[in-house]
C-alpha positions in Angstrom: -62.7 11.0 101.0 -66.2 9.4 101.1 -65.4 8.0 104.6 -64.7 11.5 105.8 -68.1 12.7 104.4 -69.9 9.8 106.2 -68.2 10.7 109.4 -69.1 14.4 109.1 -72.7 13.5 108.3 -72.9 11.1 111.3 -71.6 13.8 113.7 -73.9 16.4 112.2 -76.9 14.1 112.8 -75.6 13.3 116.3 -75.4 17.0 117.1 -79.0 17.6 115.9 -80.3 14.7 117.9 -78.5 15.9 121.0 -79.8 19.4 120.5 -83.4 18.1 120.2 -82.9 16.0 123.3 -81.7 19.0 125.3 -84.6 21.2 124.0 -87.2 18.6 124.7 -85.6 17.7 128.0 -85.9 21.4 129.1 -89.5 21.4 128.2 -90.1 18.1 130.0 -88.4 19.5 133.1 -85.7 16.8 133.2 -83.1 17.6 135.8 -80.1 17.7 133.4 -77.5 19.8 135.2 -79.4 19.6 138.5 -78.8 16.0 139.5 -77.9 14.9 143.0 -74.1 15.2 143.2 -73.9 18.3 140.9 -72.2 21.0 142.9 -73.5 24.6 142.9 -71.6 27.4 144.6 -73.5 30.6 145.2 -71.3 33.4 146.2 -72.2 37.0 146.9 -72.1 38.1 143.3 -71.4 34.9 141.4 -72.9 31.4 140.9 -70.7 28.5 139.7 -72.0 25.1 138.6 -70.0 21.9 138.6 -72.2 19.3 136.9 -70.1 16.3 137.9 -72.8 13.6 137.9 -74.4 15.0 134.8 -71.1 14.9 133.0 -70.5 11.3 134.1 -74.0 10.3 133.0 -73.7 11.9 129.6 -70.3 10.3 129.1 -71.7 6.9 129.8 -74.7 7.4 127.5 -72.4 8.6 124.7 -70.0 5.7 125.2 -72.8 3.2 124.8 -74.2 5.0 121.7 -70.9 5.1 120.0 -70.1 1.5 121.0 -73.4 0.4 119.4 -72.9 2.5 116.3 -69.4 1.0 115.9 -70.7 -2.5 116.5 -73.5 -2.3 114.0 -71.5 -0.5 111.3 -69.3 -3.5 110.6 
């Protein structure tokens, strides 16, 4: 049961860190969601975003972070 608690604490801290990065990234005018390769469709009454490149970049960063956490937790 203690392992489950550690995992929940880790993911809680991870969510807080990601939230802070997004808030500070918005204030620093980082182009998260507006990278080259992200698709924006603007219709007459709608706007649809397809952040393909942003999703790939976030996936790579999270994979590296989780790999390093797994590597150093042993």
